[in-house]
N, C-alpha and C positions, 0 to 999 in steps of 0.2 A: 599717557600715550600708549596705545595698544602695541603689544608685541608684534613683530613682523611674522605672524603665524599664518600659514596658508589656509588650513582648514581645522576648525575646532568643532567637534560634534558633541552635543550635550544631551544627556538622558533626562527623563522626567523628574526624578527625585531632586537632582540639583536645581532644576528650574523652580519647582515647588518650594524647596527649602529656602532658596535665595529670595523668592517672592515673599515668603512668610516673614522674613526678617527685613524686608524692604531693601534688599541689596542685589536684586536681579540686575541692576545697571552695572554691577561689577563686571559682568561677562563682556559687554561691548567695550567697557573702559580698559579691560585687561587684554582682550583678544580681538577687538574689532567685530566684524560680522561673524555670527556663529550659525551653525547648521544643525537642524534636527530632522529626523525622518518623519514621515506622516504618522506613524504609530505614536510617537512621542507627542506630537501636536494633538492627536486625538485624546491621549491619556490626560494631558494637562487640561484640555477643554472640557473633559467630562467633569472635572472639578472636584470630585469627591464631595463629602458632606459640607465642607466649608467653602468650596469654590476658590481655594487659594491658587493664584497664578493665572486664572482665566483671563481677567482683565489685562493683567500685565503682558501675557503672551499675545493677546489680541492687539495690543498697542506697541509691541516690540518690532519696529520696522527693521531692526538690525538682525532679526532671526530669519534665516532662509530655510524653507522647507524643501528638502530634496528627496525624491523617491529613489529607491534602489533601481539600478539598471537591471539587475538580476535578482528578483525577489527570492529565488530558491536559495540564495546564499544565507538569508535569515532563517529559512526553513531548516537549514542544517544545524541550527542551535535550538532544538526543541525544548530543552529544559530551562530556557530563559523566557521571560515574558516577551511579548511582541515588541515593545519599545526597546528593551535591552538588546534583543536579537537584531533589530534593524539598526541600532546605533553601531554595534560591532561590525555588522555586514557593510554598512555604509562607510565606516571608517576604513575598512579594507578596500572597498571600491575606490574611494576618493584619496586613498593613501593619506589619511588624516595626520596632522601634526600632533593633535592632542584629542583625547577622549575624556569627557567629564562624566563619570559614572560612579555611583556609590555602592550599589549592591555587590555583596561579596562574591557570589558565583559569577556574575558578569565581569567583575574585575579579574577573576581568575582566568576566564577565557581571554580577556583583553591582554593580560600578561603573556599567556601562552602564545598568542598571535603576535607578540612583540609590539603592541600598540603603546604609544606614550600615553600615560594615564594620570589623571588626578581626580579628585572628588570635591564635594562641597567644601570640606575643611581645607583642602589644598587651594581652592579658589580664595578662601578667606585669608590663608597664610600669604599667598601671593599678593593679595590686596594690601596686607599689612606691610609686606616688604617694600612695596612701591609707594606707600604712604596714603593709600586711598581710605584705609581705616586705621584708627589709632590702636585698637585692641580687638582681639578675636574672642576673648573669654566671654564678654557679655553677649556677643552674637551667638556663640555656641550654647550658652544658657538659654537664650531665646529659642533656638532650634529645638532643644530638648523639651522645654516647656510647651512648645507648639506641637509636640508629638513626633518629631523627627527622631528616629531611632539611630543612635550612634553608640558604638561600643565604648565602654569606659577606657579600654586600652588605646583606642583611636583618639579619643578626646585628650587623654593624658599625653600622648605623643605629639598631638597638634599644639597643645599648650606649652609643652617643653620646647618644641621648635620655635614657637612664638616668644619664648622666654617670658611666659606669663604664669608659671606654676606657683 
């Protein structure tokens, strides 16, 4: 049963990472409908070399693409890529209850703006807490093997929180 969260905004990397390990459906199961800005949709649909997430996002009727009312808000974050800047700006505009973003600099901005924040590993931890997955360690290993860059300290903390060390 999804949390009674009003607005959850997700960045590109968590979508690709969760699609890579065939767990993208955790987002609607945990949060209901999620929101992405147009830049995130574009980034995922560009697909990179392997096209991970393209089909999944095209079939995800639970993802709502919402454009910024004031695009200049994203322009005020020039050291972030377009998707990250739009996620943070949209989170401010919509007064998001949660932002799902992995990149270190973007997380720093989100914290500074007092946005509630989680990342891919936080989604997996939440999924374990509510019983949607039995263990996160094999999923984390799949992420790393699939090319998702995660800091060793971040992995260690997530596994400790999951009691899987």
